[in-house]
N, C-alpha and C positions, 0 to 999 in steps of 0.2 A: 783440705779445708777450702779451699775456695769452693770447691764441686759440692761437698755438704753445702755448703753456706750458702748456693745458689739455689742450691734442691729445696732447700729448708726455705726460702727464700718463694720458693716456686708453689712450692704446696701450702702456705699461708698467706698467699695472697686471696687464693681463692676462698677459703675456709675461716680467718680470722680476723678479728673485731677488729676495731681500728687502735685498739690497746695493746691488741695481742700484736698487731705487726709493728706498734714501736718497739713493742718490749723484743723482740726480734732483731729488727733492727739494731737496738741500742748493744745486742747482745755479738752483733758480726766485729771482726776485726776492722779499726780503722780502713782497712786499704780496700773494705766489700761492703761497709756498710750504706746505706741508701737512704737518704731522707722521704717523709713522705711526700713531697713534691716531686721527687725525682720518680719516685713509684707510681703517681698521677701520672705525671708527665708521659712517663710509657702506657701507662692505659689510654692516654687522649690519644698519642701517637696509632696504637693498635686501632681507636676508636678511626681515625684519619683513614687508615689501609682501610679497613672492613670497608667504608663510604665508599671510599673511592672506588674498588675494587666492583661494590653491587650498583653503583650507578655506572662504572663499563660497561659491565653485563647489560644494562639496562639499555642504554644508548645505542649502543653497538646495529648496526642496521639489522635490520627485522630482530632485536632484540626481544621484543614482548612477542613478534609474530610466531617467530620458531620457539618458545619458552610456551608448554601446556598450562603450567602452572600460573602462568601470569599475562595469557592472552586474552585480550577484551574481547569477550563474545557478542555476539548480538543481540541486544538487551531483549530480555527475557520474555518482558512485557508487550513486545512488538513483534514477538514471531510469527502472529496472524498476518502483517505485511510481507517480512521473509519470507513464508511460505506459500502466500499467495505470489506472488513475483518469482520464486522459483517454478510453484507449477506453471506460470505463462513461461518460462523459460528466459526469461528476464534475469538471468543471473548475475551480470557485469555491474551493474547497479549493486547490490548488494556486495560481492566481493568487494569491490571499490571501498564500498564503506563501512566494512566490516575492518579493512585493511588500513582506512586512513585514521580509525578511529586507535589503530593500533602503532599506526606512523606519530599518530601524534604524540599517546603516550614516552614512544623513544627519546621523542624531540624535547617534550616536557621534563624526561629527567635529566639529558645535560644541565638543567638551571640548578639542581638539587643540590652541587658538591657547595658551594659557594654558604648556603643554607645550612649544609650540615657541620660546615670546620666554625661558622660562628656560635650553635652553639657547644662543639666539644672546647673552643676556645674561653669558652664562660663557664664552662664547668668549674662545680665548686670543687673540693678535697674532699669533701665529706658526701657528695655526688659520688663522686669517684668511687667511696667506699663504698657505699651502697649499691653502687652496679658489680663491682666485686662480687658481693656477699650476695645478691641475687639470683632470680633465677637465670637461665640460658640464655633466655630471651630479653633480661632486664635493661643492656643499652637499648639496642631496637626498641623498646616500649619507652625508655628515657626520651629517646631522642622523635621519634613518634609524637610524646607528648611536648616538644616544646618547638618541635618546626613544623606540624601541619598548617599550622596559619600561613606560614610562611612559605612553605611549600602549596600551597591554594593559590597562595596569590601570585606566585612565580609561574606555576603551573598552567593556570585560566589562560593567559591569552594567548598561550602557546599551542595549547588543545584547540582555542575559538578559530584561529586561524585558518587551523586544518581540517575544521568540520565543518567551515563554510563553501568548503572546496567541492563535495558531492549533495545532490539534490536531496539525496534521501533521508537528510538531516532532518531536513520541513514536516517528516514523517512523524517522529518522535514523540514531538509533543502534546498533538491532538491526542495520539495513540496511550503516550502517558496520564492525559488527563481524564480521557475516559475509561483507564483502566483502576485511577485513584477512584472517581465516581463509583464505578462498581463494588469496590472494594469497602465502601461504605456500610453496602447490604450484607456480603458477606463473609466481611471480617478480615479480607488480605490484607499484605501488610502494601502501604502506598507507595508509590515510588517515584523519584525527581524528576517530573516533566521537563527540568530542565537538560540535556544530553550533554554539555560540554561538562555540567558538575558532574555527571552519570561520568565521561572519563577521566575526569580529574583524579575523581574519587578512588576509580579500576587502577588510574594510574601509580597512584600514592600508595593502595596495597601491596601492585605489584611491587614497587621500591620496596618495600619494606621487606618482603616478604622476602626477597634476596640479599638483604641487610642481615635480616633473621639467620641465615644462611651463614655468611659473614661471620657472624658474632659465634657462632657455635666453631666453627672452624678456629679462631681463635681463643675461644676458650679452652678447647679437648686437641689440638693443635701446633703444639710448640713451634712447629717447620712455620707456620702461620704468622707467626708474632716478630717474625727474622726483619725486621730494619737495624737500623745504627743503635738507635735509642733505645730500643729493646733486648740487643743484644748487651750494649750496657747494665738494663734493670736483674735481666735475668742469667746471662751466658757472661758472666765474670770469670774464670776459670785459671 
């Protein structure tokens, strides 16, 4: 009976409305029933686990550099500068510049955990049920909406400190401004002449991509939910 109840709760968690969920909870025996608050606490624990894992992956040494999906590339609009330097055999400044951007993102990612924790802690029960019934990236999108402003404020000083260490940084603003002037005639998409903003945005995008990976695991793999609180919610046997 306990196994059946736990299985029913697990299935309903990802498909039921809040009222249906409450009906299921009310129908369970008293020693297995879980309140809405306990279910949402379990979700919050899962989100904390997911954010911690994604930050850990991003902030490990060369976390951005070694992952082709999130590696921050030389700004496309400044490729002429890169190609010219490479043709002249001046490779080290280019390599230093690219590696510094990724190192900056790596260091900035370490600032994300308390921002995520704050958003998760303040999540309402209704927010929680909306996420449970949402798409596979619902929680990631929720956290992006709730934390982007705070993350940018945390990341920017770290990125600025890192990019100031390489001389090639000074090339970006004039190149970007020239590109934007030309785009008025060509109809091309304007770019941000602020290199620090470029790196910060790329760092945030990479972190949220990793978070989406973790959310998918949490939604699809019971083993990924293996914390004490989640075991209480899902594994009463």
